[in-house]
N, CA, C and O atoms as a GROMACS GRO file, in nm:
protein
  356
    1ASP      N    1   1.472  -1.152   1.839
    1ASP     CA    2   1.416  -1.300   1.755
    1ASP      C    3   1.370  -1.242   1.606
    1ASP      O    4   1.325  -1.131   1.576
    2GLY      N    5   1.394  -1.345   1.531
    2GLY     CA    6   1.326  -1.308   1.402
    2GLY      C    7   1.173  -1.246   1.345
    2GLY      O    8   1.132  -1.180   1.250
    3LEU      N    9   1.114  -1.316   1.479
    3LEU     CA   10   0.972  -1.211   1.435
    3LEU      C   11   0.980  -1.036   1.472
    3LEU      O   12   0.938  -0.947   1.397
    4SER      N   13   1.042  -1.016   1.604
    4SER     CA   14   1.068  -0.913   1.661
    4SER      C   15   1.179  -0.830   1.541
    4SER      O   16   1.172  -0.710   1.513
    5ALA      N   17   1.236  -0.886   1.509
    5ALA     CA   18   1.314  -0.809   1.365
    5ALA      C   19   1.226  -0.777   1.251
    5ALA      O   20   1.213  -0.662   1.208
    6THR      N   21   1.145  -0.914   1.186
    6THR     CA   22   1.052  -0.868   1.077
    6THR      C   23   0.916  -0.749   1.098
    6THR      O   24   0.849  -0.703   1.005
    7PHE      N   25   0.900  -0.714   1.261
    7PHE     CA   26   0.776  -0.604   1.289
    7PHE      C   27   0.861  -0.493   1.301
    7PHE      O   28   0.797  -0.388   1.297
    8SER      N   29   1.018  -0.475   1.320
    8SER     CA   30   1.044  -0.385   1.329
    8SER      C   31   1.027  -0.238   1.279
    8SER      O   32   1.045  -0.223   1.158
    9GLU      N   33   1.001  -0.147   1.340
    9GLU     CA   34   0.983   0.010   1.285
    9GLU      C   35   0.933   0.024   1.143
    9GLU      O   36   0.966   0.080   1.039
   10VAL      N   37   0.777  -0.107   1.219
   10VAL     CA   38   0.634  -0.106   1.123
   10VAL      C   39   0.540   0.058   1.172
   10VAL      O   40   0.504   0.071   1.288
   11LEU      N   41   0.521   0.133   1.100
   11LEU     CA   42   0.420   0.215   1.148
   11LEU      C   43   0.295   0.202   1.132
   11LEU      O   44   0.200   0.231   1.205
   12GLN      N   45   0.303   0.137   0.991
   12GLN     CA   46   0.101   0.124   0.970
   12GLN      C   47   0.100  -0.017   0.899
   12GLN      O   48   0.195  -0.074   0.844
   13VAL      N   49  -0.035  -0.061   0.914
   13VAL     CA   50  -0.041  -0.216   0.878
   13VAL      C   51  -0.191  -0.188   0.866
   13VAL      O   52  -0.260  -0.124   0.944
   14CYS      N   53  -0.231  -0.254   0.743
   14CYS     CA   54  -0.352  -0.252   0.670
   14CYS      C   55  -0.411  -0.365   0.597
   14CYS      O   56  -0.328  -0.417   0.523
   15SER      N   57  -0.506  -0.411   0.595
   15SER     CA   58  -0.522  -0.565   0.552
   15SER      C   59  -0.684  -0.571   0.437
   15SER      O   60  -0.791  -0.517   0.466
   16THR      N   61  -0.656  -0.643   0.322
   16THR     CA   62  -0.779  -0.690   0.252
   16THR      C   63  -0.836  -0.820   0.324
   16THR      O   64  -0.803  -0.871   0.431
   17ARG      N   65  -0.935  -0.858   0.227
   17ARG     CA   66  -1.006  -0.972   0.318
   17ARG      C   67  -0.894  -1.080   0.328
   17ARG      O   68  -0.885  -1.162   0.419
   18ASP      N   69  -0.791  -1.066   0.196
   18ASP     CA   70  -0.718  -1.231   0.242
   18ASP      C   71  -0.539  -1.188   0.234
   18ASP      O   72  -0.453  -1.274   0.221
   19ALA      N   73  -0.511  -1.052   0.245
   19ALA     CA   74  -0.378  -1.003   0.230
   19ALA      C   75  -0.375  -0.897   0.340
   19ALA      O   76  -0.480  -0.854   0.388
   20PHE      N   77  -0.221  -0.842   0.392
   20PHE     CA   78  -0.164  -0.756   0.467
   20PHE      C   79  -0.080  -0.690   0.412
   20PHE      O   80  -0.002  -0.753   0.340
   21ALA      N   81  -0.059  -0.528   0.425
   21ALA     CA   82  -0.004  -0.440   0.373
   21ALA      C   83   0.098  -0.391   0.496
   21ALA      O   84   0.034  -0.396   0.600
   22GLY      N   85   0.246  -0.341   0.521
   22GLY     CA   86   0.274  -0.275   0.559
   22GLY      C   87   0.379  -0.182   0.542
   22GLY      O   88   0.452  -0.186   0.443
   23VAL      N   89   0.391  -0.087   0.645
   23VAL     CA   90   0.480   0.028   0.545
   23VAL      C   91   0.609   0.093   0.699
   23VAL      O   92   0.574   0.163   0.794
   24ARG      N   93   0.730   0.048   0.677
   24ARG     CA   94   0.812   0.092   0.757
   24ARG      C   95   0.875   0.211   0.766
   24ARG      O   96   0.885   0.278   0.663
   25ALA      N   97   0.917   0.250   0.863
   25ALA     CA   98   0.962   0.406   0.881
   25ALA      C   99   1.033   0.426   0.790
   25ALA      O  100   1.012   0.530   0.728
   26ASN      N  101   1.131   0.349   0.750
   26ASN     CA  102   1.198   0.413   0.628
   26ASN      C  103   1.120   0.384   0.471
   26ASN      O  104   1.174   0.366   0.362
   27GLY      N  105   0.989   0.386   0.502
   27GLY     CA  106   0.914   0.390   0.376
   27GLY      C  107   0.940   0.280   0.269
   27GLY      O  108   0.936   0.294   0.147
   28GLU      N  109   0.968   0.175   0.338
   28GLU     CA  110   0.934   0.035   0.233
   28GLU      C  111   0.811  -0.021   0.264
   28GLU      O  112   0.750  -0.002   0.369
   29LEU      N  113   0.773  -0.096   0.161
   29LEU     CA  114   0.643  -0.139   0.184
   29LEU      C  115   0.669  -0.273   0.226
   29LEU      O  116   0.788  -0.305   0.214
   30TRP      N  117   0.591  -0.366   0.274
   30TRP     CA  118   0.614  -0.485   0.303
   30TRP      C  119   0.452  -0.572   0.295
   30TRP      O  120   0.350  -0.533   0.352
   31THR      N  121   0.463  -0.679   0.220
   31THR     CA  122   0.316  -0.740   0.245
   31THR      C  123   0.346  -0.896   0.274
   31THR      O  124   0.455  -0.953   0.284
   32TRP      N  125   0.221  -0.945   0.284
   32TRP     CA  126   0.248  -1.095   0.292
   32TRP      C  127   0.090  -1.141   0.261
   32TRP      O  128  -0.018  -1.097   0.298
   33ASN      N  129   0.126  -1.238   0.185
   33ASN     CA  130   0.000  -1.304   0.131
   33ASN      C  131  -0.069  -1.187   0.011
   33ASN      O  132  -0.191  -1.179  -0.001
   34SER      N  133  -0.003  -1.126  -0.047
   34SER     CA  134  -0.013  -1.049  -0.160
   34SER      C  135   0.067  -1.031  -0.257
   34SER      O  136   0.147  -0.942  -0.286
   35LEU      N  137   0.023  -1.156  -0.318
   35LEU     CA  138   0.090  -1.200  -0.449
   35LEU      C  139   0.107  -1.109  -0.549
   35LEU      O  140   0.219  -1.126  -0.597
   36ASP      N  141   0.040  -1.007  -0.611
   36ASP     CA  142   0.088  -0.912  -0.678
   36ASP      C  143   0.124  -0.776  -0.636
   36ASP      O  144   0.096  -0.683  -0.712
   37ALA      N  145   0.181  -0.753  -0.527
   37ALA     CA  146   0.226  -0.626  -0.464
   37ALA      C  147   0.338  -0.583  -0.524
   37ALA      O  148   0.430  -0.658  -0.555
   38PRO      N  149   0.336  -0.449  -0.546
   38PRO     CA  150   0.452  -0.427  -0.591
   38PRO      C  151   0.574  -0.359  -0.525
   38PRO      O  152   0.554  -0.262  -0.452
   39GLU      N  153   0.674  -0.395  -0.543
   39GLU     CA  154   0.805  -0.306  -0.484
   39GLU      C  155   0.840  -0.202  -0.454
   39GLU      O  156   0.931  -0.147  -0.516
   40LEU      N  157   0.781  -0.149  -0.358
   40LEU     CA  158   0.786   0.034  -0.372
   40LEU      C  159   0.869   0.073  -0.200
   40LEU      O  160   0.876   0.026  -0.086
   41SER      N  161   0.903   0.156  -0.258
   41SER     CA  162   0.970   0.231  -0.116
   41SER      C  163   0.942   0.404  -0.117
   41SER      O  164   0.893   0.439  -0.225
   42ASP      N  165   0.956   0.480  -0.052
   42ASP     CA  166   0.895   0.614  -0.012
   42ASP      C  167   0.779   0.583  -0.022
   42ASP      O  168   0.719   0.630  -0.119
   43VAL      N  169   0.706   0.495   0.074
   43VAL     CA  170   0.545   0.514   0.082
   43VAL      C  171   0.527   0.597   0.215
   43VAL      O  172   0.590   0.583   0.319
   44GLN      N  173   0.424   0.689   0.186
   44GLN     CA  174   0.360   0.754   0.306
   44GLN      C  175   0.235   0.690   0.378
   44GLN      O  176   0.216   0.698   0.499
   45CYS      N  177   0.164   0.635   0.302
   45CYS     CA  178   0.060   0.589   0.410
   45CYS      C  179  -0.006   0.454   0.269
   45CYS      O  180   0.024   0.460   0.150
   46LEU      N  181  -0.064   0.383   0.312
   46LEU     CA  182  -0.167   0.256   0.275
   46LEU      C  183  -0.292   0.276   0.316
   46LEU      O  184  -0.314   0.340   0.419
   47VAL      N  185  -0.388   0.224   0.243
   47VAL     CA  186  -0.553   0.218   0.268
   47VAL      C  187  -0.553   0.079   0.231
   47VAL      O  188  -0.455   0.017   0.190
   48ALA      N  189  -0.679   0.031   0.248
   48ALA     CA  190  -0.746  -0.083   0.184
   48ALA      C  191  -0.883  -0.116   0.155
   48ALA      O  192  -0.970  -0.075   0.232
   49THR      N  193  -0.914  -0.184   0.056
   49THR     CA  194  -1.072  -0.236   0.054
   49THR      C  195  -1.062  -0.374   0.116
   49THR      O  196  -0.973  -0.420   0.188
   50ASP      N  197  -1.169  -0.428   0.073
   50ASP     CA  198  -1.166  -0.586   0.094
   50ASP      C  199  -1.102  -0.670  -0.004
   50ASP      O  200  -1.080  -0.791   0.005
   51GLY      N  201  -1.070  -0.584  -0.108
   51GLY     CA  202  -0.995  -0.668  -0.200
   51GLY      C  203  -0.884  -0.614  -0.260
   51GLY      O  204  -0.818  -0.683  -0.338
   52ALA      N  205  -0.841  -0.455  -0.225
   52ALA     CA  206  -0.749  -0.429  -0.313
   52ALA      C  207  -0.653  -0.290  -0.208
   52ALA      O  208  -0.698  -0.239  -0.105
   53PHE      N  209  -0.544  -0.263  -0.258
   53PHE     CA  210  -0.462  -0.207  -0.141
   53PHE      C  211  -0.421  -0.076  -0.233
   53PHE      O  212  -0.400  -0.093  -0.353
   54ALA      N  213  -0.411   0.064  -0.168
   54ALA     CA  214  -0.362   0.181  -0.228
   54ALA      C  215  -0.273   0.244  -0.152
   54ALA      O  216  -0.298   0.246  -0.031
   55ALA      N  217  -0.154   0.307  -0.197
   55ALA     CA  218  -0.026   0.345  -0.140
   55ALA      C  219  -0.008   0.506  -0.206
   55ALA      O  220  -0.011   0.533  -0.326
   56ARG      N  221   0.007   0.591  -0.106
   56ARG     CA  222   0.056   0.713  -0.149
   56ARG      C  223   0.214   0.721  -0.098
   56ARG      O  224   0.265   0.701   0.012
   57MET      N  225   0.272   0.763  -0.240
   57MET     CA  226   0.402   0.782  -0.190
   57MET      C  227   0.430   0.929  -0.161
   57MET      O  228   0.344   1.018  -0.166
   58ARG      N  229   0.575   0.949  -0.125
   58ARG     CA  230   0.585   1.096  -0.038
   58ARG      C  231   0.591   1.166  -0.156
   58ARG      O  232   0.609   1.286  -0.137
   59THR      N  233   0.585   1.139  -0.250
   59THR     CA  234   0.603   1.217  -0.404
   59THR      C  235   0.470   1.274  -0.421
   59THR      O  236   0.470   1.374  -0.493
   60GLY      N  237   0.334   1.233  -0.366
   60GLY     CA  238   0.182   1.238  -0.379
   60GLY      C  239   0.165   1.159  -0.492
   60GLY      O  240   0.063   1.193  -0.553
   61ALA      N  241   0.229   1.063  -0.548
   61ALA     CA  242   0.184   0.980  -0.667
   61ALA      C  243   0.083   0.883  -0.564
   61ALA      O  244   0.094   0.890  -0.442
   62VAL      N  245  -0.004   0.806  -0.622
   62VAL     CA  246  -0.096   0.656  -0.544
   62VAL      C  247  -0.074   0.542  -0.637
   62VAL      O  248  -0.107   0.554  -0.755
   63VAL      N  249  -0.015   0.421  -0.587
   63VAL     CA  250   0.013   0.340  -0.670
   63VAL      C  251  -0.140   0.206  -0.621
   63VAL      O  252  -0.156   0.175  -0.503
   64THR      N  253  -0.208   0.164  -0.705
   64THR     CA  254  -0.267   0.091  -0.615
   64THR      C  255  -0.239  -0.082  -0.675
   64THR      O  256  -0.152  -0.102  -0.759
   65TRP      N  257  -0.321  -0.194  -0.621
   65TRP     CA  258  -0.276  -0.336  -0.635
   65TRP      C  259  -0.391  -0.402  -0.605
   65TRP      O  260  -0.472  -0.352  -0.527
   66GLY      N  261  -0.411  -0.520  -0.661
   66GLY     CA  262  -0.511  -0.578  -0.588
   66GLY      C  263  -0.637  -0.617  -0.687
   66GLY      O  264  -0.626  -0.613  -0.810
   67CYS      N  265  -0.728  -0.647  -0.634
   67CYS     CA  266  -0.860  -0.701  -0.712
   67CYS      C  267  -0.913  -0.566  -0.789
   67CYS      O  268  -0.942  -0.452  -0.751
   68GLU      N  269  -0.912  -0.630  -0.913
   68GLU     CA  270  -0.919  -0.501  -0.995
   68GLU      C  271  -1.124  -0.430  -0.974
   68GLU      O  272  -1.177  -0.320  -0.992
   69GLU      N  273  -1.155  -0.511  -0.947
   69GLU     CA  274  -1.311  -0.440  -0.946
   69GLU      C  275  -1.343  -0.402  -0.810
   69GLU      O  276  -1.458  -0.373  -0.776
   70LYS      N  277  -1.202  -0.400  -0.696
   70LYS     CA  278  -1.237  -0.345  -0.553
   70LYS      C  279  -1.166  -0.253  -0.562
   70LYS      O  280  -1.176  -0.190  -0.457
   71GLY      N  281  -1.075  -0.192  -0.650
   71GLY     CA  282  -1.015  -0.083  -0.674
   71GLY      C  283  -0.858  -0.091  -0.706
   71GLY      O  284  -0.795   0.011  -0.734
   72GLY      N  285  -0.798  -0.219  -0.702
   72GLY     CA  286  -0.678  -0.236  -0.752
   72GLY      C  287  -0.575  -0.164  -0.881
   72GLY      O  288  -0.454  -0.141  -0.887
   73ASN      N  289  -0.706  -0.142  -0.989
   73ASN     CA  290  -0.653  -0.076  -1.122
   73ASN      C  291  -0.683   0.109  -1.126
   73ASN      O  292  -0.790   0.164  -1.151
   74CYS      N  293  -0.607   0.145  -1.106
   74CYS     CA  294  -0.608   0.307  -1.140
   74CYS      C  295  -0.581   0.359  -1.261
   74CYS      O  296  -0.604   0.477  -1.285
   75LEU      N  297  -0.520   0.262  -1.366
   75LEU     CA  298  -0.512   0.314  -1.514
   75LEU      C  299  -0.555   0.415  -1.584
   75LEU      O  300  -0.486   0.491  -1.651
   76GLN      N  301  -0.678   0.416  -1.569
   76GLN     CA  302  -0.792   0.514  -1.612
   76GLN      C  303  -0.784   0.631  -1.551
   76GLN      O  304  -0.810   0.720  -1.633
   77VAL      N  305  -0.757   0.676  -1.437
   77VAL     CA  306  -0.756   0.814  -1.329
   77VAL      C  307  -0.588   0.801  -1.314
   77VAL      O  308  -0.547   0.894  -1.245
   78ARG      N  309  -0.524   0.748  -1.342
   78ARG     CA  310  -0.332   0.763  -1.289
   78ARG      C  311  -0.275   0.902  -1.344
   78ARG      O  312  -0.192   0.963  -1.277
   79SER      N  313  -0.317   0.945  -1.452
   79SER     CA  314  -0.268   1.098  -1.478
   79SER      C  315  -0.314   1.208  -1.397
   79SER      O  316  -0.258   1.316  -1.383
   80ASP      N  317  -0.451   1.160  -1.330
   80ASP     CA  318  -0.522   1.248  -1.188
   80ASP      C  319  -0.455   1.253  -1.084
   80ASP      O  320  -0.452   1.362  -1.027
   81LEU      N  321  -0.363   1.115  -1.009
   81LEU     CA  322  -0.339   1.068  -0.908
   81LEU      C  323  -0.171   1.195  -0.876
   81LEU      O  324  -0.071   1.132  -0.841
   82VAL      N  325  -0.159   1.286  -0.884
   82VAL     CA  326  -0.040   1.362  -0.894
   82VAL      C  327  -0.086   1.465  -0.772
   82VAL      O  328  -0.184   1.540  -0.772
   83ASP      N  329   0.003   1.449  -0.676
   83ASP     CA  330   0.023   1.582  -0.570
   83ASP      C  331  -0.122   1.500  -0.478
   83ASP      O  332  -0.221   1.572  -0.491
   84VAL      N  333  -0.139   1.427  -0.430
   84VAL     CA  334  -0.226   1.396  -0.348
   84VAL      C  335  -0.208   1.407  -0.207
   84VAL      O  336  -0.089   1.429  -0.183
   85ARG      N  337  -0.271   1.401  -0.117
   85ARG     CA  338  -0.240   1.472   0.007
   85ARG      C  339  -0.294   1.389   0.062
   85ARG      O  340  -0.231   1.373   0.166
   86GLN      N  341  -0.389   1.309   0.059
   86GLN     CA  342  -0.458   1.205   0.195
   86GLN      C  343  -0.550   1.101   0.041
   86GLN      O  344  -0.589   1.123  -0.073
   87ILE      N  345  -0.544   0.999   0.131
   87ILE     CA  346  -0.642   0.904   0.050
   87ILE      C  347  -0.728   0.788   0.180
   87ILE      O  348  -0.670   0.740   0.278
   88CYS      N  349  -0.846   0.770   0.150
   88CYS     CA  350  -0.896   0.695   0.216
   88CYS      C  351  -0.978   0.585   0.144
   88CYS      O  352  -0.986   0.570   0.022
   89SER      N  353  -1.026   0.523   0.225
   89SER     CA  354  -1.096   0.391   0.152
   89SER      C  355  -1.240   0.344   0.231
   89SER      O  356  -1.305   0.248   0.190
   0.00000   0.00000   0.00000
């Protein structure tokens, strides 16, 4: 059915207070109720705070989105977020 296909091959799901994000086996980011989510592929893993998400890409880069006060804006440290091996919240 349609719902089973939607959740097929989802390896990880995490949530903020108001939104969810998941990673499929092919590295595709899948979100719902997250209005500012980027379109990403090659996602390795996800973490979330109560208002923001961070995704570690297969390249070692980190992408964040969500509430700026909750960690959703990494512009000030983006140049340091290379070759990242692990992220946590």
